[in-house]
C-alpha positions as CSV (number, residue, x, y, z in Angstrom):
1,X,23.8,-2.3,-2.1
2,X,24.6,-2.8,1.5
3,X,26.7,-5.7,2.8
4,X,25.4,-7.5,5.8
5,X,28.4,-9.7,6.6
6,X,26.1,-12.8,6.7
7,X,27.1,-15.8,4.6
8,X,24.8,-18.7,3.9
9,X,25.4,-21.9,1.9
10,X,23.0,-23.4,-0.7
11,X,21.7,-26.8,0.4
12,X,21.5,-29.9,-1.9
13,X,18.0,-28.8,-3.0
14,X,19.2,-25.3,-4.1
15,X,17.7,-23.5,-1.1
16,X,19.2,-20.7,0.9
17,X,17.9,-19.5,4.3
18,X,17.3,-15.7,4.6
19,X,18.4,-14.9,8.2
20,X,15.7,-14.0,10.7
21,X,17.2,-10.5,11.3
22,X,16.9,-9.6,7.6
23,X,13.4,-11.1,7.3
24,X,12.3,-9.0,10.3
25,X,14.0,-5.8,9.1
26,X,12.6,-6.2,5.6
27,X,9.2,-7.4,6.9
28,X,9.4,-10.6,4.9
29,X,6.9,-13.1,6.2
30,X,6.4,-16.8,5.5
31,X,4.7,-17.2,2.2
32,X,5.7,-13.8,0.9
33,X,6.5,-13.9,-2.8
34,X,10.1,-12.8,-3.7
35,X,11.1,-11.6,-7.2
36,X,14.6,-12.8,-8.3
37,X,16.9,-10.5,-10.4
38,X,20.4,-11.2,-11.8
39,X,22.9,-8.9,-13.3
40,X,26.0,-9.4,-15.5
41,X,28.3,-9.3,-12.5
42,X,26.8,-12.5,-11.2
43,X,24.8,-10.8,-8.4
44,X,21.4,-12.4,-7.4
45,X,19.0,-9.9,-5.9
46,X,15.8,-10.9,-4.1
47,X,13.1,-8.2,-3.9
48,X,9.7,-8.5,-2.3
49,X,7.1,-8.9,-5.0
50,X,4.1,-6.6,-4.9
51,X,1.2,-7.9,-7.0
52,X,-0.7,-4.7,-6.5
53,X,2.3,-2.8,-8.0
54,X,1.3,-4.2,-11.3
55,X,-1.9,-2.1,-11.0
56,X,0.0,1.1,-10.3
57,X,-1.5,3.0,-13.2
58,X,-5.0,2.0,-12.2
59,X,-4.2,2.8,-8.6
60,X,-2.9,6.3,-9.5
61,X,-6.1,7.0,-11.5
62,X,-8.3,5.7,-8.7
63,X,-6.5,8.0,-6.1
64,X,-7.1,11.0,-8.3
65,X,-10.8,10.2,-8.8
66,X,-11.4,9.5,-5.1
67,X,-9.6,12.8,-4.2
68,X,-11.8,14.8,-6.6
69,X,-15.0,13.0,-5.4
70,X,-14.4,13.2,-1.7
71,X,-12.1,16.3,-1.4
72,X,-9.8,14.1,0.8
73,X,-6.2,12.9,0.4
74,X,-6.1,9.3,-0.6
75,X,-3.2,6.8,-0.8
76,X,-3.0,3.2,-2.0
77,X,-0.5,0.9,-0.4
78,X,0.8,-2.6,-0.9
79,X,1.8,-4.6,2.1
80,X,5.0,-2.5,2.5
81,X,4.9,0.9,0.7
82,X,2.7,3.6,-0.7
83,X,2.3,3.0,-4.4
84,X,-0.2,5.8,-5.4
85,X,-1.4,9.1,-3.9
86,X,-3.9,11.9,-4.6
87,X,-4.6,15.2,-2.8
88,X,-1.1,15.5,-1.3
89,X,2.4,16.0,-2.8
90,X,3.4,12.6,-4.2
91,X,7.1,13.0,-3.5
92,X,6.3,13.2,0.2
93,X,4.5,9.8,0.3
94,X,5.4,7.5,-2.6
95,X,7.6,4.6,-1.7
96,X,7.4,5.4,2.0
97,X,7.1,2.3,4.2
98,X,3.7,1.7,5.9
99,X,3.5,1.8,9.7
100,X,3.1,-1.3,11.9
101,X,-0.3,0.1,12.9
102,X,-1.5,0.1,9.3
103,X,-0.1,-3.4,8.8
104,X,-2.0,-4.6,11.8
105,X,-5.3,-3.1,10.6
106,X,-4.8,-4.6,7.1
107,X,-4.3,-8.0,8.8
108,X,-7.6,-7.6,10.7
109,X,-9.4,-7.5,7.2
110,X,-11.9,-5.0,8.5
111,X,-12.7,-1.4,7.6
112,X,-11.1,1.1,10.0
113,X,-12.6,4.5,10.7
114,X,-11.3,7.2,13.0
115,X,-14.3,9.2,13.8
116,X,-13.4,10.5,17.3
117,X,-10.9,13.2,16.1
118,X,-9.1,12.7,19.4
119,X,-5.4,13.3,19.0
120,X,-4.7,10.2,21.1
121,X,-6.6,8.1,18.5
122,X,-4.6,9.4,15.6
123,X,-3.2,6.6,13.5
124,X,-0.6,7.2,10.8
125,X,-0.3,5.2,7.7
126,X,3.2,6.0,6.6
127,X,6.5,6.2,8.4
128,X,7.7,9.8,8.6
129,X,4.4,11.3,7.4
130,X,2.5,13.0,10.2
131,X,-1.0,12.9,8.6
132,X,-3.6,10.9,10.5
133,X,-5.8,8.3,8.9
134,X,-9.5,8.7,8.7
135,X,-10.5,5.5,6.7
136,X,-8.6,2.2,5.9
137,X,-10.1,-0.4,3.6
138,X,-7.9,-3.5,3.1
139,X,-7.5,-4.8,-0.4
140,X,-8.1,-8.5,-0.5
141,X,-7.3,-10.6,-3.6
142,X,-7.9,-14.4,-3.8
143,X,-8.2,-14.5,0.0
144,X,-4.9,-12.7,0.6
145,X,-4.3,-9.2,2.0
146,X,-2.4,-7.3,-0.7
147,X,-2.7,-3.7,0.4
148,X,-5.1,-1.0,1.5
149,X,-7.0,2.1,0.3
150,X,-6.3,4.8,2.9
151,X,-8.1,8.2,3.3
152,X,-6.0,10.7,5.1
153,X,-7.3,13.4,7.4
154,X,-5.4,16.4,6.0
155,X,-7.9,19.0,7.4
156,X,-9.6,18.2,10.7
157,X,-12.9,19.9,9.5
158,X,-13.8,17.1,7.2
159,X,-16.3,14.6,8.7
160,X,-16.2,11.0,7.6
161,X,-19.4,10.1,5.8
162,X,-21.0,6.8,5.0
163,X,-20.4,7.6,1.4
164,X,-16.6,8.0,2.0
165,X,-16.5,4.6,3.8
166,X,-18.4,3.1,0.9
167,X,-16.1,4.6,-1.7
168,X,-13.0,3.3,0.1
169,X,-14.6,-0.1,0.3
170,X,-15.5,-0.2,-3.4
171,X,-12.0,1.0,-4.4
172,X,-10.4,-1.8,-2.3
173,X,-12.8,-4.4,-3.8
174,X,-12.2,-3.1,-7.3
175,X,-8.5,-3.3,-7.0
176,X,-8.6,-6.7,-5.3
177,X,-10.9,-8.1,-8.1
178,X,-8.6,-6.6,-10.8
179,X,-5.7,-8.6,-9.4
180,X,-7.6,-11.8,-9.6
181,X,-8.4,-11.4,-13.3
């Protein structure tokens, strides 16, 4: 654990303010759910809660199926990290933070496709992973953005088909619906 040197007092309603710098660094937005942990030493730990993380087993299976069906690398992300991957070494991508560009596309709530193949248009999904995105389908559950299904363009020869777009959309819809139930 890393000390920040910031001290805050609890108010009369039991609230504590998380400083803006920490919220910005940790990408904590207004309304984000936080999970609270305690330990025997009296420490209280706040961790961003990922509702899609509860579906990680389903997400892993879905990535594997999509990879076999489309012959493309696929990752599934929550709003902050990659939680499942298929078609690429998992140790390279799991738990990596998503890029601001991916976050912006998820917020738009639309399907993104990169059909041009122009290097200037390359968008990357994960920080430190230099594999461009071909399709992004936001996962929406109960009206909230909770993540995305992302097809990665590992080999430039693969053209994006309507079937690939439909599969990404169905996967995102399926995961979103599973979270509502």
